[in-house]
C-alpha positions in Angstrom: -32.6 18.7 -26.0 -28.9 19.2 -25.5 -27.1 17.1 -28.2 -24.6 14.3 -27.5 -22.1 16.2 -29.9 -22.3 19.2 -27.9 -21.7 17.6 -24.6 -18.9 15.5 -26.0 -17.1 18.6 -27.5 -14.7 20.2 -25.1 -16.3 19.2 -21.9 -14.6 20.5 -18.8 -15.2 21.0 -15.1 -16.6 24.3 -14.0 -17.5 26.0 -10.8 -20.8 27.8 -11.3 -22.0 30.8 -9.2 -23.9 28.5 -7.1 -20.5 27.3 -5.8 -21.4 23.8 -7.5 -18.5 22.2 -9.5 -19.9 20.2 -12.5 -19.2 19.2 -15.9 -19.9 21.9 -18.6 -19.3 22.8 -22.0 -19.6 25.9 -24.3 -23.0 26.2 -26.1 -23.4 26.3 -29.7 -25.9 28.8 -30.9 -28.4 28.0 -33.9 -26.2 30.2 -36.1 -23.1 28.3 -35.1 -21.6 30.7 -33.0 -20.1 29.9 -29.6 -22.5 30.5 -26.6 -22.1 30.6 -22.9 -20.9 28.0 -20.6 -23.9 25.4 -19.9 -23.8 22.6 -17.5 -23.9 19.1 -19.0 -26.8 18.3 -17.0 -29.0 21.3 -18.3 -31.6 20.6 -20.8 -31.4 23.2 -23.6 -33.3 23.3 -26.7 -31.1 23.6 -29.6 -33.2 26.6 -31.0 -32.1 28.6 -27.8 -29.5 31.3 -28.0 -27.1 31.9 -25.1 -24.8 34.7 -25.1 -21.1 33.9 -24.8 -20.7 35.4 -21.3 -23.9 33.9 -20.0 -23.7 30.7 -17.5 -26.5 28.0 -17.1 -26.1 25.9 -14.0 -26.8 22.3 -13.4 -30.5 21.3 -13.9 -31.6 24.2 -15.7 -34.0 23.7 -18.6 -34.4 26.1 -21.5 -37.2 25.7 -23.8 -37.4 26.5 -27.7 -36.3 30.0 -29.1 -35.5 31.3 -25.5 -32.7 34.0 -25.5 -30.3 34.3 -22.6 -28.3 37.6 -22.6 -24.7 38.8 -21.9 -23.7 38.1 -18.3 -26.8 36.6 -17.1 -26.7 33.7 -14.7 -29.3 30.9 -14.4 -28.9 29.0 -11.2 -29.6 25.6 -10.2 -32.9 23.9 -11.7 -34.4 27.2 -13.0 -36.7 26.8 -16.0 -37.0 29.3 -18.8 -40.1 29.0 -21.1 -40.3 29.0 -24.8 -39.6 32.4 -26.6 -38.9 33.9 -23.1 -36.1 36.8 -23.4 -33.6 37.2 -20.5 -31.6 40.5 -20.8 -28.1 41.3 -19.9 -26.8 40.6 -16.4 -30.0 39.1 -15.1 -29.9 36.8 -12.2 -32.5 33.9 -12.3 -32.6 32.1 -8.9 -32.5 28.5 -8.1 -35.8 26.7 -9.0 -37.2 29.9 -10.4 -39.5 29.5 -13.2 -39.9 32.0 -16.2 -43.1 31.5 -18.3 -43.4 31.3 -22.0 -42.9 34.8 -23.9 -42.0 36.4 -20.7 -39.1 39.1 -20.8 -36.8 40.1 -18.0 -34.7 43.3 -18.8 -31.1 44.0 -17.8 -29.8 43.8 -14.4 -33.2 42.5 -12.9 -33.0 39.7 -10.3 -35.5 36.8 -10.2 -35.2 35.0 -6.7 -35.3 31.5 -5.3 -38.6 29.6 -6.4 -40.0 32.8 -7.9 -42.6 32.5 -10.5 -42.9 34.8 -13.6 -46.0 34.1 -15.6 -46.5 33.7 -19.4 -45.9 37.0 -21.2 -45.1 38.9 -18.0 -42.4 41.7 -18.3 -40.0 42.6 -15.7 -38.2 46.0 -16.2 -34.6 46.7 -15.7 -33.1 46.5 -12.2 -36.5 45.2 -10.8 -36.2 42.6 -8.1 -38.6 39.7 -7.6 -37.7 38.2 -4.3 -37.7 34.5 -3.3 -41.1 32.7 -3.5 -42.7 35.7 -5.1 -45.1 35.1 -8.1 -46.0 37.4 -10.9 -49.1 36.5 -13.0 -49.4 36.3 -16.7 -49.0 39.4 -18.9 -48.3 41.5 -15.7 -45.8 44.3 -15.9 -43.3 45.1 -13.2 -41.6 48.5 -13.6 -37.9 49.6 -13.5 -36.4 49.4 -10.0 -39.6 47.9 -8.5 -39.2 45.6 -5.6 -41.6 42.6 -5.1 -40.8 41.2 -1.6 -40.7 37.5 -0.3 -43.8 35.5 -1.0 -45.9 38.4 -2.5 -48.5 37.3 -5.1 -49.0 39.6 -8.2 -52.0 38.8 -10.2 -52.7 38.5 -13.9 -52.5 41.6 -16.1 -51.5 43.8 -13.2 -49.3 47.0 -13.9 -46.8 48.0 -11.2 -44.9 51.2 -12.0 -41.3 52.1 -11.4 -39.8 52.2 -8.0 -43.0 50.8 -6.4 -42.6 48.5 -3.4 -44.7 45.4 -2.6 -44.3 44.2 1.0 -43.7 40.5 2.0 -46.7 38.2 1.7 -48.8 41.0 0.1 -51.3 40.1 -2.8 -52.3 42.3 -5.7 -55.4 41.3 -7.5 -55.9 40.7 -11.3 -55.9 43.9 -13.4 -54.8 46.1 -10.5 -52.5 49.2 -11.0 -49.8 50.4 -8.7 -48.4 53.7 -9.6 -44.9 55.0 -9.4 -43.3 55.0 -6.0 -46.3 53.5 -4.1 -45.7 51.4 -1.1 -47.8 48.3 -0.1 -47.2 47.0 3.2 -46.6 43.3 4.5 -49.7 41.1 4.1 -51.9 43.8 2.5 -54.5 42.8 0.1 -55.1 44.9 -3.0 -58.4 43.7 -4.9 -58.9 43.1 -8.4 -58.8 46.3 -10.6 -58.0 48.5 -7.8 -55.9 51.7 -8.5 -53.1 52.8 -6.1 -51.9 56.3 -7.0 -48.3 57.6 -7.3 -46.5 57.7 -4.0 -49.5 56.2 -1.9 -48.4 54.4 1.2 -50.6 51.5 2.5 -49.3 50.0 5.7 -49.2 46.5 6.8 -52.3 44.2 6.9 -54.6 46.6 5.2 -57.4 45.7 2.9 -58.2 47.4 -0.4 -61.4 46.3 -2.2 -62.1 45.5 -5.8 -62.2 48.5 -7.9 -61.3 50.9 -5.2 -59.5 54.1 -6.2 -56.7 55.3 -3.9 -55.2 58.7 -4.9 -51.8 60.1 -5.1 -50.0 60.7 -1.9 -52.5 58.9 0.2 -51.5 57.3 3.4 -53.6 54.2 4.8 -52.8 52.9 8.3 -52.3 49.4 9.7 -55.3 47.1 9.4 -57.5 49.8 7.6 -60.0 48.4 5.3 -61.2 50.3 2.1 -64.2 48.4 0.5 -65.1 47.9 -3.1 -65.3 50.9 -5.4 -64.5 53.4 -2.7 -62.5 56.4 -3.8 -59.9 58.2 -1.5 -58.9 61.6 -2.8 -55.2 62.8 -3.3 -53.3 63.5 -0.2 -56.0 62.0 2.2 -55.1 60.1 5.3 -56.9 57.0 6.6 -56.0 56.1 10.1 -55.1 52.6 11.7 -58.0 50.0 11.8 -60.5 52.6 10.1 -63.0 51.3 7.7 -64.3 53.0 4.5 -67.3 51.2 3.2 -68.4 50.5 -0.3 -68.8 53.4 -2.7 -67.8 56.0 -0.2 -66.0 59.0 -1.5 -63.2 60.7 0.7 -62.3 64.1 -0.5 -58.7 65.3 -1.2 -56.7 66.0 1.9 -59.2 64.7 4.3 -58.4 63.0 7.5 -60.1 59.9 8.7 -58.9 59.1 12.3 -57.9 55.6 13.8 -60.9 53.2 14.3 -63.3 55.5 12.5 -66.1 54.1 10.3 -67.5 55.6 7.0 -70.8 54.2 5.9 -71.6 52.9 2.3 -72.0 55.7 -0.1 -71.0 58.5 2.3 -69.2 61.6 0.7 -66.6 63.3 2.9 -65.7 66.9 1.9 -62.3 67.9 0.8 -60.1 68.7 3.8 -62.7 67.4 6.3 -61.5 65.5 9.4 -63.4 62.6 11.0 -62.4 61.4 14.5 -62.5 58.0 15.7 -65.8 56.3 16.6 -64.4 55.7 19.9 -62.9 59.1 20.4 
């Protein structure tokens, strides 16, 4: 908890980045060194370390042994869990929640009401947009973008420069490789693998344990069932359906509205036209 001595010592009016003016003071770190500017209404555990160039807005709570890095900004009513580490020049949005033991690397941005789970890692320059959630022990790579309201499950790995669309969900234990693009409201099942630079368009469904190869393109509203495998460079059309355990070879083309039966094997480079064509 913030101590009476700290609040009483050199309290002054300060305008925070939220454009809110409120009483504030300079934090005193556990080693006695001067820390950053902290709003008098913030609740900060005395074991927390706040860099002298950090700023803590009104209503923020910082739990025990948390570390706030140089130039970082914690906006109104954000909460930082115990032993969490906030790197340099990080932005933590209003009402955001950072879980225990989570780490947020330099220049990352956590949006309004976003949720970062216990032990999760957000790499440098990644953006977690407003209302998005990242599950416990998930890893979000450098320059990745998690859009508004997206839901990232527990123990998920999202590699650098990947993009997750608004309202999309990524199931527990799934892996999204470098540069992959997941469309709006798309659903990625538990333990699915999405390869490097794959593109999955809006409102598609990828089942549990499915394996989508590098450079694959999957169209709007397409459905890839559980444990199906799509080879590298393949293309799956809009509204196509690939049933469970099917195998689609590298560079194969599955047309719009086509349907592939359970366990079917489509040869490399093959072309399957629409069921309605």
